[in-house]
N, C-alpha and C positions, 0 to 999 in steps of 0.2 A: 863221295865228297870228302875232301880233306878237312882236318880240324881248322886249318888256316882259312879255307874258303867258307866253311860254315860259320866261323866266328866273324868273318867280314860281312857275310850276309846278315847275321844277327845285328851287328853294329849299324849297318845301313838301315835295317828295319826300325831300330830304336830311334835313330836320328830322324827319320821321316815321320814317325809317329809323334815324337816329342815336338817337332816343328809345328805339326798340326794343332798341338795343344798349348802352344806358347801363350802366355798371358795376353789377353786382349780386353781392355777395359770396356764395360758396357757403357752405352750412351748415358744411362742413369743407373742408379742402384737397381739390380735385378730384383731385389726383395720388394720393391714398390710396384712392379709391373701389374700383378693381379689386383692387389688392394685398391689401386687407383685407376682401374680400367675405365670406369665412367663416373667415378666419384660417388656421392651418396644422394644426389638430387638430379632428376631428369627434367629437362625443359621441353615442353611441348609447344605446338603452334598456338597462336592467340585464339581464344574461343570466339564463336560467332557473336554478333551484336545482341545485347540483352543479358549477357553473362559477365560476371566480374572477371577482371584480368587475373588469371591465376596460372600462368604458364609454368612457373618453376615450382611444381607442387607435388610431384611424386617422389617419395623419399624412401631410401633404404633404412627404415627406422630401426631395424634390428642389426644394422651394419653387417648383414650377412656376407656381402661381397668382401669387405675387409677381413672378416673372420675366416672366410674360405681361403683367402690369400695367405693369411698368417698360418693357417693349419697346413696348407700345401707347402709353404716355406719351411715350417718346422719339420714336417714329415720328410721332406727332401733332405734337409741337413742331417737329420738323425740317421737316415739310411745311407747317404753317401759317405758320411764321416766314419761310419762303423761298418762299412761293407766288408765281408769276410776277406781277409788277406791270407795269402798262401802260408802254409805251415813254415815256421822258422827252422824246423829240422832239416829242410831241404830234401831232395831226392836221394842224395848220397850221404850216408852216415858211416862213421868210421870209429873203430877202437884201436888204441895203440897196443901192439903186441911187443911187450918189453923183451921177451925171449928172442924175437927176431929183429927187433929194432925197427919195425915197419908198421904202417897202418893197414888194417884189414877191414873190409866191409862188415858192418855190424848186423845187416839184414839184407836179404836178397831182394826185398820189395823196395820200390821207390816211394811208398807211402801214399796216404790220401792227399787231396789238394788243400782243403781248408781245415780239417780236423787236426789239431796239434797232436803229435805223437811224442812219447817220452824220450825216444832216442835223441842224442845230441850229435852234432856233425863231427866232433873230434877236436882235440887240442891243436891249435895252430891252423886249422882248416878254414877256408873261405867258401862261401856260397853266395853268388850274385844272380839276380833274376829279375824278370819283368812279367807282369800280367796285363792284359788289355781286355776291356769289355765295353759294350754299349747297351744301354737299357732305354726303353720307351715306356713310361708309366701310363697306364690307362684305367686304373681303378684306385679309388680312395675309399677304404672301408666298405667295399661293395658298391659304391656309387660309380657310375660310368663317367669317365672324363672326356671321352672322344665321340660318343654317340648321343645318348639322351641328355647328358650334361647334368650339372648340379643345379637344382631348382630353388628359387626363392621368389618372394613377392615384394613389390614396391607399393606402399600404401599412399593414399591421397592425403595431403596436408589439409588442415582446416582452412576454410575460406570464409572471410567475413560475410555475414555476421556469424560468429562462432557461439555455440551454446553447449551446455552439458545435457546429454541425452541419457536418460536412465536405462534405455534399452540398447545402448551402444549402436544405434542406427545412425550412420553418417548423415549429416545435414549441412548444406543443401544436398539433395538427392544424388547429384553427380559425383559426390565424394565416395560413393560406393564402388566406383571403378577401381581396378587394380592393374598393375603392370606385372606380368609374369616374366621372369628371367630364367633363361637356361644358359649356364656358363660351361663352355667347353674349353679344356686345357690340354695342350700337348707338351709334355715334359720329356726331354731326351738328355741323357747324360753319357759322356764318354770318359772313361777312367783308365789311365795308364799308371800302374803302380811299379815303381822301381824299389827293389829291396836288396839288402845285404845282410849276411849272417857271418859271425866269426866265433870260432870255438876258443874261448879263453882257457878252458881246461877241458878234460874229458867229460866233465859233468856240467859245465857252465857255458851257455851260448849268449851272446849279445847280438841284437838285431835292430835294424832300422828300416822303415818302409816310408817312402815318399810318394804320395799320390798326386798326379797331375790330372785335374778335373776340368771338363768343359760342360757347361749347362746351357741348354737351349730351351726357351719357354715361348710358346705361342698361345695366347689366350683370346677367346672369342665369346662375346655375350650377345644372345639374341633376345631382344625385348619385345614383348607383344602386349598391346593394350587389350585388356579383358573388359568388354563393355557390359558389365553386369547391370549397371543402372542407366546407361545411355544407349542401350541397344536400338532405341527408336530415334535417337539424335546422336549418332556416332561422331558427327563433326565437332562436338564439344571437346572431345579428346582425340587429337591426331598429332603425329610427329611432324616436326618442321619439314615441309615439302609434301605433306600428305601421307596417308597410309597408317596402318595399325602396327607395323613391324619395323624394327630398326636393328641393325647389327653394328657393334663396335668391336674393334680388334686391335691387338698390340702384340709385338714379339720382340725379343732381344736375346742376347747370349752373353756369357762371360766365361773366362777360363783362367786357370792359374793353379798354384800349389794348394792342395787341400790340407787337412790336418795330419801332421806327421806323427807316425807311431814309433815309439822306442820300446824295445822289449828285452827282458832278461829271462832266461829259462834255466832252472837248476834241476838236474836229475838226481834225486836223493835215494832211489832204489833201482837197482838193475839186476835182474835175474837172467837165467838162461832162456826163459820163454816170455819175458816181459819186464816192465818196470813202471816207476811212478816219477812224476816230475811236477814242479810248480812253476808258473810263469807270471811275471808282473809286466803289464802293459801300461804305458802312459801315452795318451794322445794329446798332443800339444795344439793349442789354438792358433795354428799358423795360417789357416785358410781365411779368406776374406768373407766374413759372414754376411755382409751387406750385398754381396754378389753370389750368395748361396754356395760358397766353396768351403765353409767351415762353420762349426757350431759356436765359436766364441768362448768355449769352456774347455777346461782341462779335465780329461776323463782318465781315471785310474782303475784298472781291472786286475784282479787276482784270479788265476785259473789253476785248477787242479787237473792233472793229466794222467791218464792210465793207458797202458798199451799191453797187448798180449800177442804172441806170435806162435803159430803152430805150422811148421813147414812153410808152404808158400802163402798161407793165409795170415793176415794181420787184422787185429781188432783194436780200435782206439776210442776213448771217450774223454770228453772235456766238460767241466762244470766251473763257471766263473761268475763273478759279481763285479759290477762297475759302479763307481760313485763319481759324481761330477761336481766340480767347483767352478764358480764364475758363471758367466753367461753374458748376454748382450741384448741388442735390440730385437733380434729374431726369436731367440729362445732365452727367456729370462732365467728359466730354471730347467736345465737339461735333465730329463728323467734318469734316475738310476735304473739299472737293468740287470737281469739274470740272463746269462748266456750259457748255451749248452750245445754240444755237438757229438755226433757219433759217426765213425767212419769204418768202413770195411775195405780192405785192399787184397788183391790176389796177384802174385807174381806169376803170370801165365807163361813167361819166358824171361830169361836173364836180362833182356832188353825191353820188356814190356810189362807194365803193371796196370790192372784195371781197378777202379775205385768207385764206391758208392757211399754217399754221405747224407746226413740230415743236419742242418745248421739252424739253430733257433735263437731268438732274443725275446725276452719278456720285458717290455718297457713299463715301468710303474708310474701311474698317475700321468699318463700321456693324454694328448687330445685326440678324440675320436669324432668322426662325422656320421650323421644319420639323417634320414628324412622323416620329419613329422608332418602331420596334417594340422594346419592352423584353421581355426573357425572364424569365418568372416560373415558379418551381418551387413546387409545392404537393402536399399529400397529400389524395387524394380520399376524405374520410371518416376516422373515427377509426382504422380498421384497413385503409384502402384503399391502393391503389398510389400511388407517386410519379408525378406527371404534370407536364407543362410546357405553357405557353401563351404566345403572343406578344400583347402588349397595346399599343395606340397611346399614345404619349407625346410631348407637344410638347417640342422641344429648341431651344436658342438658341445660335447661333454668331456669330463675328465674320467678316464678309466684305464685299466691295464690293456696294453696292446701286445699281442703275440705275433711276431714276425717269423715265419717258418719257411725254409728253403730246402729243396732236395737237389742233389747233384750226382751226376753220373759222368765219369771222366776216364781218361787214359793218359799214361805217361810213357814216353818212348825215348830210348837212348840210342840215337843214330850212330854216334861215334864218340870215343873218348869219354869225357865227363860232361858232355853236353846232354841236357835233358829237355825234351819238348813235351808240352802238356796241352790238352784240349778237354773241355768239359762243358756240360749243359746244365744250367741252373734253371729251376722252375719252382713256382710258388706252391706251397702245400696248405695254405690257409687263405682267408679272405679279409684279413685285417691289415690296416696300414696302407701306405702308398705302394702300389704293386705294378709290376710288369707281368701281365697274365700269360704272356707267351714264354717261349724258351729262350734263355739268354746264353749265347755262346761266349765262352771265356777261353782265350788262348794265352799261352805263356812259354817262357824259355828260361832256363837257368844253367849256370856253369859252376862247377866245384873244382877247387884246387887247393 
């Protein structure tokens, strides 16, 4: 394949992918889809004669649905906006040989995919590239999103006459019923990252990365009446149209530009077998946060980078810290975070490099989800005894969240300065919003 034909194929692939991710406004703000799936109050069929009219009486008193939606939205934005972006060093790095007046490759390896290495691309050199991936999230802090779902309970509102019961036994007796909810959510993201790097000097690189993001959300809630108190008279509580179970669903999508990243990297130490550098990243709030395309905050990260080289083997490590300023309706206070990464690459052939990496982020004071058991007291029938039951209920707390990914990949140089990459990402922990499967990431870059 010639350089011209391979470049044409690359351009065609980029155009086709970009067209698929062109901005398409959602029918309503995507951020509202889950929190407003069925509101906070459920209306049932009218009760039989002899009972007071109390159809609109099961309430999400803890606002668990809205809290679940907000947590999903925040987790999604935090992960999409800061998804690992390919190393700004690029696959081809050069040093200027003043004695020869030409550029020479500074390393035989094409480097890791996500872990930044200390090498710079060389004064006056350009590196342009693209990465593409799709993820389908199916876990939130260990809770299943696509099978058992996220559980919570809807309690009965007081029905006249109301009174204060010292034993917390609902009165009248039928107020002891609850509606159990299982919320299932499918979240799929498609991300195309276009990036460019320029060597200002042999020690300083400037970079920009522009993500194009598409988010698809489908939410489904199954509501089931639990006849704790009306087991002998189930007709008291039924959904409109009859039955004890009802399902509500909604879906939508949005696409557009995400939060743009601007990066500067300076190599302050370079030896024969390694070096050290520092990088400053600024993520700009360019994504539409109401459609889950950006955080609404400016994030600034300082990262220290170390690299070592021994023959065909390269070892790299990163340690950084991010602070956020600003925020919006989705995330009022974007968590600060500690980021870390370690990468190992092997140049098994002049045209082929294998890489393995670990990439992590520690979010401080972020929102976490867990399932608690809530104690419910009820009267078993109109003249029955007082009983208790523990029911599952999602709860949200503030805590540190550690997001950890592993990566195994390959970089291949088919011709000239064209470099193709493919790697598999997989989760190494059970915290945060996660795709528990293996995510394939493909990319291409060209240096000149």
